[in-house]
N, C-alpha and C positions, 0 to 999 in steps of 0.2 A: 487627889486635885484638887484645889481652892476652887471657889466658887467666887465671881466678882459680879456683882448684879447693879446695873444700871438703873435706877426708875425715874421714870419723866416725870414733870414738874405739869402739875395741871393748870397753871395761869399761865406755862411760855406761850408768847405769840405765833410765836412759827413754828409750834410742831401741835399745839393741843391737846398736852398730855399722852401725846404719840410719837410715835418715831416714825417718818417720813424714808422714803426709797434715799435720798438727795442726801439724810444724814450719815446712811450706812457709812460712807468713804469722808464724813468729816470728823474731825477729833470725838467726836462721842460715840460715833462707832468704828474709827480707829482703835481708837485706847483700849478697846475690850477687844478688840482682834488681833492685836499686838500680847496683850497679855495672853490671849489663851495662844496664838501661834508661837511665840518666844519664850513666855513663860509658864507654861504648863495648867493655866485656868480653863475654869469652865468661864465662859462667859453668858450674860445673858441681859436682854435689852428689853424692858418692863415699861410697859405703856398699854394706851389706844391703839385701835390699829388706824394708821392715818389715811395710806395706800392701799390701793385695790391690790395694788403687787409690789412685791421686795426683790426688783431684779439683781441688785446689787447684792445680796447676799452670796451670788456666786462667786463675789472678790472676797470676802469678808467670812469665808468659810470656817465655820467652827463653830459662830457669834451665831445664837439661838434668840428668836424670837419669844416675848410669851406676852401675852398680850390679856389685857382690864377686861371686864366686864363691863365696868361704868369708869366716865373718869372723874371719880372723888375720892377725897382723903380716907374714908372708911376701906373703897376695896385698897387704896396701898398699903393702909393696915392691916388687913384680912390677909393681903398677900405677904406682907412680913413675916405675920402668926404662921404662914402656911410654909414659909422657903425658910425662915432664922437658919436651922440647921446647914444647910447649904451653902448660906453666906456670908462665904468669912470677909469678905469686902461689899461695902456698899458705897457705889461711884453716884454722885449728887451732881447738876449741872445745873447753875444758876444759884447765886446766894438770898437764898429768899427765907421768908422766916418760916412760913407756913410747913417748911421742912420738917421744925424739929417737932412735932408728934412722931414725925417717922425715927428722928434720928434717936428720939425717947424709945419709943417700940424696940427699935433696934439693939439700944444698949442693954435695955432688961431681960431680953434674950440671949442674947450675943456677946457678954463684955470683953469679951477676946477677941472681939471682929476691930476691923478696920472702916475709916469713914475717910473716902477721899472726897472733898468740895473741889470741882473744877470750876472755877465763878466766871473766868473768861468775859470781863466784863468792861465796860470803860468808866473814866473816872465820875462822870455824870453821872452816871445811874448806882454809882458808889456812895456818892454824897445824897440819895434819896431813898439811903437805906436806914432804918431805925438804929442803927449802931450802939449808941449808948441805951438801951433798952434791955433789961436784967436777961430776958428770955432769947433776945439774940445775941446777948455775950454768951450765953452757956449754951446757942447752937454752935457758936463757932466755936466753943472750947471743948467740944465734944468729936471735933475732927480731928484726924491724923495728920494729913493733909490737906492744905489749903494751897492753891494755885493762882496765879494768876498770868495771863498769855504772853503781858509786855513783862518790860521793866521798869516802866513809868508805874505801872499800875499798881505794881509786885511793892515797889517802894512804898506810893500811896496810902495803900491797901493796910501793910503792916505799921506804918506809922500813925493810922487811922482804929485800925483795928483793936492794935496793941499784942497781937497772935503771929506767928510764923506766919510768912507767904512765899511761897516758892514761884520761882520763874518755870512753869511746864507750857513751853510753846505748843501753839499748834501747829503742827509737822506735814509733812506731804510723804506718801509713800507710793514707790515705784508700782501699784499693780498691776499695770498694764503690759512692763517690758519696755516703758518707751529707751531709744538709744538714744542718749544724748553726744553724737554724733557732730560733724563740721558743720551744722545745716548752716546757709547762706544765713546771715540775717537782712530784711529790707529794712526800708525806712516806712515803717508800723509803730503806729504811736496804739496802745493797745487798752482794751479796759474790758473787765468782767465783771459780771455781777447782776442784779435783780436791776435793768436797763431802766430809769426812768422813777424811780424810787428817791421818795423826799431823803432819803440818807445819804445816796448815794452821788446825789446832786453833777448828774452828769452832766445838764447844761453848761457846767461851769468848764468842762473839758471842751465842748461843743463852740461856746462864745470864744475861746481863748483861742484857738484853733483857725476861728474865721478871721483874729485879728490879724496870723503872719503867717495863714496860708499862700498867701499870693508870693512872699517873700521864703515859701519853701516849696515849690513846685513840685518836685519828688517825693514829696511824704505824705500819707495819709492818715486816718484816724477808722479803727475797726471797734465796735462796740459788740462781746460776747455778751448774749443772756437774752429771755425773755424780755421783751419791753410792758411797760406797765401802762395799760389801756391810759391815763392820767395825761401819760406822758407823749399819746401818740400827735393832738393839737400841735404842739409844739413843736414835734420835729419835721411836722407839714407845714407850718410858718416858717423854721428854721431852713430848710430847703427852698422856698418861696423867695426870702431874705436871700441865698447865696445860692443862685442855680450850678454856678461853677462850680460847687461843692458835692454836685452829685456825683459818683460813683469813687470819689478820692475819701466820700463820710458814708462807712458801710455797717449795715445792723444786721447781723448773722442770725440774728435767731437765739433758742437757744442749744445748744451744742452739747447730747448725748453720750458721744462716745467720746471717753475720756483721753483715748490716744490721739483723737482728731484734736481735742481742746489743747491737749500738750501743747502738738505740733504747732498752734498759734501761736503760745508763749515763744517757743523756739525760732519763728520766724521774725515776729517783732523784733526792736530795738531799744523801743523805750514800752512800759509799765506804769499808765496814767490813774490814780487813785484820788478821788475827787469826795470824798465820803467827807460830811460834819463832823460825825458821830462815827468810831467802830472800836472795835477790843483789837482782836489783831485775825486779821482776814483770812481765811485757807487760800484764798487766789492770791497773795502779796508771797505767800510760801510756794506756792506752783510758779510763778512769774519771776522770783529765785533762782527758782532751780534751772526755768528755763531763759537764764542769764541775759535776765532785761534788766538796762538800767530802770532804776525807779524814780519815778517822781510821784509824790505824795502829801496830801493836805495835812497838815500839822494834828493831824490824829494822832489818840495816846500812846500809839504803836510806833511813832514815824521813825525813830530815833533806831528802831530795832529793824525795820523794813530799811532803813538806806545804811545801816552798820553805820551809824552818826555820819555820812557822810561818804563814805566808802563807795559805796555802789548805789549813790540816786542823789535825790533831791529834796527839799521839805517846800511848799509855800505856803503862805496863810491861807485856813478856808475860806472857800467862798471868793477871791480876791481872783477875780477872771485876769486884771494886768498882770499880777506877777506871775502867774499862769503863760499867760501867753508870752512874756518878757524872758521863762524858764525855757521855752519851748524854742523863740530866737534865738537864745544864745546853745541850748545844747544840740539841737538838731544842727546845727553847721560846725558841731566841733566830733568829727570821728572819734578822735583816739580816747575824748573823756568817754562817749558809751563803750566804745571796744574796750578800756582798760573796767568800766562800771562795769558793765556784761560780766567778762572776768572772775571781778570781784565778786559781784551780786552769785551766781553760781558755784563757788568756791564758799563763801560765805554760807551757801544753804545747806552744803554738805557738812558743814562741822555745826552750825548751830540749831537746821533745823530738818535734820533726818529723823522721821519718826520713830525708825528702831532706836536710835540711842536716845532718843526722848523719853518713849516709854521704859526703856531696861533703868534711867533715871529713875523715874517715878517709881519703876518695882523696887529699886535697892532706898528710897524714899520710907516706901510703905514696911519694908521686911526684908533689910538690909541685904539685897539681890538673892537670897532665897525664897523662891515661890514654889518649888516643888513636897 
């Protein structure tokens, strides 16, 4: 049995050098899980303990968490020293230059081992990386497979870095036995994420809807996710200015039950992403599987999320008026929405099925033989 070890980066602003419970069901937990379940790996996530408990381990059964005593490079190097014999595959998330000492140590101990670097980045972040430095070039050339999560970033990185970059999408896996029966779609515009964060730009959605709400009296907006404290004063002012939208604009809070979350996608006709930057957000794959027509800002993955217009439409980042015009047009076009939703679900099964995605990764690494 091959061993796949994913080591957390100490400077990651989301997980702070460890893994949180939510990440177990995202690509950084899903890929190791499916390598274990479908391809016979022993899969281990290595890093600091971030959450008090990890209830999602129930879903990624077989994935192990191995906690480091300290969030330091020395602790990570010591871990590689201790476990290199079992570490047939080293998985790294994020193209951080300070991974290089880990890569060098691993290569010295396991010249026969494989390294998979999942960048999952946006182009703006890539432009800040020191790709011309010899050390960075050495880091990139030490990896067996480097991936990007959308086509635009893949092409950009391959040209900028002069190394092969593969397209490995952030997929979706049906952990919860969700049935995709004919659930009646409702006139709902849905968004899911960290509501009110600067990245998500949720005010663009709210302001655009306010502009057309009177002309679309049977439509509503649902915002799913925890609401940032800094955003709450804006919400109060929004409802004070638009009293008529109370009851039509709903903040659900965080929905921990993933089957219930999938029901939100299944009910909604439209999924709207208003971010000012993204790699390829996991919520997009969920929305596609839910059969939602996609309206997205022009983030790097916009073409991937809409299948180049077959299941959605793109608007300029931050442009409230453009989004309002799209709402006015799309929400009155039942055929566009229903056809786009069917296309979205079909596209998701072909391109965002996590089993297929990880099978392809396994092939890139081992030619399909992982036993």
